[in-house]
C-alpha positions as CSV (number, residue, x, y, z in Angstrom):
1,M,-0.2,-0.1,-0.2
2,A,1.5,3.1,-1.2
3,N,-0.3,5.4,2.5
4,K,-1.6,7.8,-0.4
5,I,-5.0,8.4,0.2
6,Y,-7.2,10.3,-2.7
7,V,-9.9,12.4,-0.4
8,G,-13.1,13.8,-3.2
9,R,-15.7,16.1,-3.2
10,L,-14.1,18.0,-0.4
11,P,-15.7,21.3,0.6
12,K,-14.2,24.6,-1.4
13,Q,-13.4,26.5,1.9
14,T,-11.4,23.4,3.4
15,T,-8.1,23.7,4.5
16,E,-5.0,21.8,4.6
17,Q,-5.0,22.1,8.9
18,Q,-8.7,20.8,8.7
19,L,-7.5,17.4,7.2
20,I,-4.6,17.3,9.1
21,D,-6.5,17.2,12.1
22,V,-9.2,14.9,11.0
23,F,-6.9,12.1,9.4
24,S,-5.3,12.3,12.5
25,K,-7.3,10.3,14.4
26,A,-6.7,7.3,12.2
27,G,-2.9,7.9,12.8
28,K,0.2,10.0,11.9
29,V,-0.4,12.2,8.7
30,I,2.9,12.7,7.0
31,S,1.6,15.1,4.8
32,V,-1.6,17.2,3.2
33,Q,-2.3,18.4,-0.5
34,I,-5.4,20.2,-1.4
35,V,-5.5,20.6,-5.4
36,K,-5.7,24.0,-6.8
37,T,-7.4,24.9,-9.8
38,N,-4.7,26.4,-12.7
39,N,-6.3,29.7,-13.1
40,N,-7.4,31.1,-9.7
41,R,-5.9,28.9,-7.3
42,E,-9.0,27.8,-5.6
43,N,-9.6,24.5,-4.3
44,S,-10.7,22.6,-7.0
45,G,-12.6,19.9,-4.5
46,Y,-10.5,17.1,-3.9
47,G,-6.7,16.1,-2.1
48,Y,-4.2,14.1,-0.8
49,V,-3.5,12.8,2.7
50,R,0.0,10.4,3.1
51,M,-0.5,8.6,6.3
52,D,2.7,7.1,8.1
53,T,1.6,3.2,8.0
54,D,-0.6,0.4,6.0
55,D,-2.8,0.3,9.0
56,S,-3.5,4.0,9.8
57,T,-4.2,4.2,6.3
58,I,-6.6,1.1,6.3
59,K,-8.3,2.9,9.1
60,A,-8.6,6.3,7.5
61,I,-10.5,4.7,4.7
62,R,-12.5,2.9,6.9
63,L,-13.3,5.8,9.3
64,F,-14.3,8.7,6.7
65,N,-15.3,7.2,3.2
66,N,-18.3,8.4,2.7
67,S,-18.3,10.4,6.2
68,V,-19.7,14.0,6.2
69,F,-17.0,16.7,6.4
70,S,-18.3,20.5,6.8
71,G,-21.3,19.3,5.4
72,S,-20.2,17.2,2.7
73,K,-19.6,13.2,2.0
74,I,-16.4,13.0,1.0
75,A,-15.1,9.7,-0.8
76,V,-11.9,8.3,0.5
77,M,-10.2,6.3,-1.1
78,E,-6.3,4.5,-1.8
79,A,-4.5,6.4,-4.9
80,H,-1.8,4.6,-7.0
81,Y,0.8,5.9,-8.5
82,L,1.5,5.2,-12.2
83,D,5.2,5.6,-13.1
84,Q,5.0,5.9,-17.0
85,D,3.2,9.6,-16.7
86,H,4.1,10.5,-12.7
87,S,-0.3,10.5,-12.1
88,W,-1.6,9.4,-8.9
89,I,-5.2,7.4,-9.8
90,S,-7.7,6.7,-7.0
91,N,-9.9,3.6,-8.7
92,R,-12.0,5.6,-11.0
93,K,-10.6,8.8,-12.2
94,W,-6.9,10.2,-12.9
95,Y,-5.3,13.2,-11.0
96,K,-2.2,14.9,-11.9
97,H,0.1,15.1,-9.2
């Protein structure tokens, strides 16, 4: 497991600190990245959380997938790295890193 989690359907006002606070309930958070739009650098509604261990990654996915975060039902799943173009992928869509 890569210990990198895709978090989708985030409210636009979500901050990286909010994600750290929430995901810390599942274990140690190594890093958080909320992906911004190219044009105006606004939150694009998804991001990534890197956890320290496989166990904390699995726990975070189980705890938070389909949970309500700031009024929005979020999607939480393992992100997968693809070597050929350095992109991360969830189980359904492509997301540039």
